[in-house]
C-alpha positions in Angstrom: 196.9 83.3 -175.8 197.0 79.6 -176.7 198.3 77.3 -174.0 198.9 73.5 -174.0 198.7 70.5 -171.7 200.4 67.2 -172.5 198.6 63.9 -171.6 199.8 60.3 -171.7 196.8 58.8 -173.5 196.9 55.3 -172.0 195.4 53.1 -169.3 193.9 54.7 -166.2 195.4 58.1 -167.1 193.4 58.1 -170.3 190.2 57.4 -168.5 190.9 60.1 -166.0 191.7 62.6 -168.7 188.7 61.9 -170.8 186.5 62.1 -167.7 188.0 65.6 -167.0 187.4 66.6 -170.6 183.7 65.4 -170.5 183.2 67.3 -167.2 185.0 70.4 -168.4 187.4 70.5 -165.5 191.1 70.6 -164.7 193.0 69.4 -161.6 195.1 71.9 -159.8 197.8 69.8 -158.2 199.4 70.4 -154.8 202.8 72.1 -155.2 204.6 69.3 -153.3 203.3 66.7 -155.8 204.9 68.4 -158.9 207.7 66.6 -160.6 210.5 69.0 -160.0 212.4 67.9 -156.9 213.5 71.6 -156.3 210.0 73.0 -156.5 209.4 76.0 -154.3 213.1 75.9 -153.2 214.3 79.3 -151.8 217.0 80.9 -149.6 215.7 83.0 -146.7 217.8 86.1 -146.1 217.3 86.2 -142.3 220.5 87.9 -141.4 220.3 90.6 -144.1 216.7 91.7 -144.1 218.0 95.1 -145.0 216.0 97.0 -142.4 218.3 100.0 -142.9 216.5 100.5 -146.2 213.2 101.1 -144.4 214.4 103.7 -141.9 211.9 106.3 -143.1 209.1 103.9 -142.1 210.5 102.5 -138.9 211.6 105.6 -136.9 211.3 105.0 -133.2 210.5 101.3 -133.5 212.5 98.4 -132.2 214.2 97.1 -135.3 214.8 93.6 -133.9 211.2 93.2 -132.9 210.1 94.3 -136.4 212.6 91.9 -138.0 211.3 89.0 -135.9 207.7 89.9 -136.7 208.5 90.2 -140.3 210.1 86.8 -140.3 206.9 85.4 -138.6 204.7 86.9 -141.3 206.9 85.6 -144.1 207.1 82.1 -142.7 203.4 82.0 -142.3 202.9 83.0 -145.9 205.5 80.4 -147.0 203.5 77.8 -145.1 200.2 79.0 -146.7 201.7 78.9 -150.2 202.5 75.2 -149.6 198.8 74.6 -149.8 198.3 76.3 -153.2 197.4 74.3 -156.2 199.2 74.5 -159.6 197.9 73.7 -163.1 201.0 73.7 -165.3 200.7 74.6 -169.0 203.2 75.1 -171.8 203.2 77.8 -174.5 204.5 75.2 -177.0 202.7 72.2 -178.6 205.7 71.1 -180.6 208.5 70.5 -178.1 209.9 67.0 -178.6 211.1 66.7 -175.0 207.6 67.5 -173.6 206.1 64.9 -175.9 208.7 62.4 -174.7 208.2 63.2 -171.0 204.6 64.0 -170.6 202.8 62.3 -173.5 204.1 58.7 -173.2 207.0 59.0 -175.7 204.8 60.6 -178.4 202.0 58.1 -178.0 199.7 60.4 -176.1 198.0 63.7 -176.9 198.2 67.5 -176.1 195.3 69.8 -175.3 195.1 73.3 -176.6 193.2 75.9 -174.6 192.5 79.6 -175.0 193.8 80.9 -171.7 191.4 83.8 -171.2 188.4 81.5 -171.7 189.9 78.8 -169.6 190.2 80.9 -166.5 187.1 83.1 -167.1 184.6 80.6 -165.6 186.0 79.6 -162.2 189.6 80.8 -162.1 189.3 84.5 -163.1 190.7 85.6 -159.7 193.5 83.1 -159.5 197.2 83.9 -160.1 198.4 83.4 -163.7 202.2 83.5 -163.8 205.1 82.7 -166.2 207.8 80.5 -164.8 211.2 82.1 -164.4 214.2 80.0 -165.2 217.6 80.8 -163.6 220.8 79.3 -162.4 220.6 80.3 -158.8 218.0 79.5 -156.1 216.0 82.6 -155.4 216.5 84.6 -152.2 213.5 85.9 -150.2 214.2 89.3 -148.6 212.4 91.8 -146.3 211.9 94.0 -149.3 210.0 91.2 -151.1 207.7 91.0 -148.1 207.3 94.7 -147.6 206.3 95.3 -151.3 203.9 92.4 -151.2 202.2 93.7 -148.1 202.0 97.2 -149.5 200.7 96.3 -153.0 198.9 93.0 -152.4 200.0 92.2 -156.0 199.7 88.5 -157.0 202.5 89.2 -159.5 204.9 90.3 -156.7 208.5 89.1 -156.4 207.6 86.9 -153.4 205.1 84.9 -155.4 207.4 84.7 -158.4 210.2 83.3 -156.2 208.1 81.0 -154.1 205.8 79.6 -156.8 207.3 80.2 -160.2 211.1 79.9 -160.2 212.9 76.9 -161.6 216.3 75.8 -162.7 217.2 77.0 -166.2 217.4 73.3 -167.2 213.6 73.4 -167.4 213.5 76.5 -169.7 212.5 74.4 -172.8 209.1 73.9 -171.2 208.1 77.5 -171.5 205.7 76.9 -168.6 202.8 79.1 -167.5 201.0 78.3 -164.3 197.5 78.9 -163.0 198.0 79.0 -159.2 194.8 78.3 -157.2 194.2 79.1 -153.5 193.8 75.4 -152.9 194.4 72.2 -154.9 191.5 70.4 -156.4 189.2 70.3 -159.4 188.1 73.5 -161.2 185.5 73.9 -163.9 186.1 75.7 -167.1 183.9 77.0 -170.0 183.5 74.0 -172.3 184.5 75.8 -175.5 187.8 77.0 -174.1 189.2 73.7 -175.4 190.1 74.5 -179.0 192.2 71.6 -180.3 193.7 68.2 -179.6 197.1 67.2 -181.0 198.0 63.5 -181.2 201.6 62.4 -180.9 203.7 61.0 -183.7 203.4 57.5 -182.4 199.8 57.6 -181.4 197.5 55.0 -182.8 194.4 55.5 -185.0 192.1 53.9 -182.4 193.1 56.7 -179.9 192.2 59.4 -182.4 188.8 57.8 -183.1 188.1 57.1 -179.5 188.8 60.7 -178.4 186.9 62.1 -181.3 183.9 60.0 -180.4 184.0 61.1 -176.7 184.4 64.8 -177.8 182.0 64.8 -180.7 180.0 67.9 -181.4 182.4 70.2 -179.5 183.8 71.9 -182.6 187.4 70.9 -181.7 190.1 70.7 -184.3 192.4 67.6 -184.4 196.0 67.4 -185.4 198.6 64.7 -185.7 202.2 65.5 -185.0 204.9 64.4 -187.4 208.6 64.9 -187.9 209.6 67.7 -190.4 211.7 66.5 -193.3 215.4 67.2 -193.0 214.9 68.8 -189.5 214.8 68.1 -185.8 211.5 69.9 -185.5 207.9 68.6 -185.3 205.0 69.9 -187.3 201.3 69.3 -187.2 198.9 67.9 -189.8 195.2 68.4 -189.4 193.0 65.3 -189.1 189.5 64.9 -190.4 187.0 64.8 -187.5 185.3 61.4 -187.7 182.2 62.9 -186.0 182.0 66.2 -187.8 178.4 67.4 -188.1 177.3 66.3 -184.6 175.9 69.0 -182.3 177.0 69.3 -178.7 173.8 69.5 -176.8 172.5 68.7 -173.4 169.2 66.9 -172.9 167.4 69.6 -171.0 167.6 73.3 -172.0 168.0 76.1 -169.5 164.9 77.8 -168.2 164.4 81.4 -169.3 163.0 83.7 -166.5 159.7 85.5 -167.0 160.1 88.8 -168.8 163.3 87.9 -170.5 164.2 89.3 -172.9 163.0 92.8 -172.2 163.3 94.7 -175.5 163.6 98.5 -175.3 162.7 100.6 -178.4 166.4 101.5 -178.8 167.2 97.7 -179.0 164.2 96.7 -181.1 166.4 96.1 -184.2 168.4 93.5 -182.2 165.4 91.5 -181.0 166.1 88.5 -183.1 169.7 88.5 -182.0 168.6 88.6 -178.4 166.5 85.5 -178.8 169.2 83.7 -180.7 171.8 84.5 -178.0 169.4 83.1 -175.4 169.0 80.0 -177.5 172.8 79.5 -177.7 173.3 79.9 -174.0 170.3 77.7 -173.1 172.1 74.9 -174.9 175.3 75.3 -173.0 176.1 72.2 -170.8 176.4 74.3 -167.6 173.5 76.7 -168.0 170.5 76.3 -165.8 168.5 79.6 -165.8 168.7 82.6 -168.2 168.3 85.7 -166.2 169.1 88.6 -168.5 170.2 89.6 -172.0 171.1 93.1 -173.3 173.6 95.1 -175.3 177.0 95.6 -173.6 178.0 99.2 -172.9 181.6 98.1 -172.1 182.4 95.9 -175.1 181.8 96.4 -178.8 180.8 99.6 -180.5 177.9 101.3 -182.3 178.9 99.7 -185.6 179.8 96.3 -184.0 177.7 95.8 -180.9 178.2 93.0 -178.4 175.3 91.2 -176.7 175.6 89.6 -173.3 173.5 86.9 -171.7 173.6 86.4 -167.9 172.8 83.0 -166.7 172.9 80.8 -163.6 175.2 77.8 -164.0 174.5 74.3 -162.7 176.6 75.1 -159.6 174.3 78.1 -158.9 176.8 80.8 -159.9 176.0 83.8 -162.1 177.9 83.8 -165.4 178.0 86.2 -168.3 178.5 85.2 -172.0 179.3 87.7 -174.7 178.5 87.4 -178.5 179.1 89.6 -181.5 176.4 89.7 -184.1 178.8 87.9 -186.5 179.3 85.1 -184.0 175.6 84.6 -183.6 175.2 84.6 -187.4 178.0 82.1 -187.8 176.5 79.8 -185.0 173.2 79.4 -186.7 174.8 79.2 -190.2 176.7 76.1 -188.9 173.5 74.6 -187.7 
């Protein structure tokens, strides 16, 4: 799924955003720093925790003690959730209000990411949640807490109410959130950034400057414009001023001894194995190539997938998958 992040495109904010793009990282902001004054607002149903619904589980226990303990647990989780980080994204690149609010009155730009790829590198275990828009402030109940404790589901009602419920006045944003355990910077796979859209009022120098900084990344560029006889926006593709450049790092990743090991069954894919290693060795975050093989979980006999395991520059093991067609296309471009 494609998701979008609007940026202002001027001054210190532009320098900050370009630095983040170069470093392939996002900033997950503290919840209390978000722009909605009613963020994380809730009603706590202390008096009606509906313990009578839980009689089958509570026979012989002191209900008042359980109620008080439950409130303590809930309040501790509420306090903990206040330390979460949030990276807000939209499902829409063409909303005029988002362009006006978050992209400097249409003078800035908007980033397009592939969500699965964005979170696969450092945020694969974080909560990804759609914002719910409603008229009333959400009420937290004992049932919410009980279900959360029993299921441990990140998509539970308690998280939706605490972290992802806003007034319906915000519904035009079509917001999706990546909720991290703590706020701060998070790395992502460099090629999860797919496109950059420039606002209707953005200047040519901004287009060229961003293209220069991002040259060789295979990114598509668009300029937004008003649609004739309509209140809608549309995109027009721009020519990449630096098309043909290759995004390479200065030093290639080291390939461990004995890699690749080619079994007789995989002999016909030997060249693809070497090509996959070459692709990964050029990734900006790869340091050591530790394995390459055919995947038994992805692909098929007629359309096999090759995976490469590598150690990234922050000493974490990563896995990258390729179809044979993707490898062919990569070297055809080069």
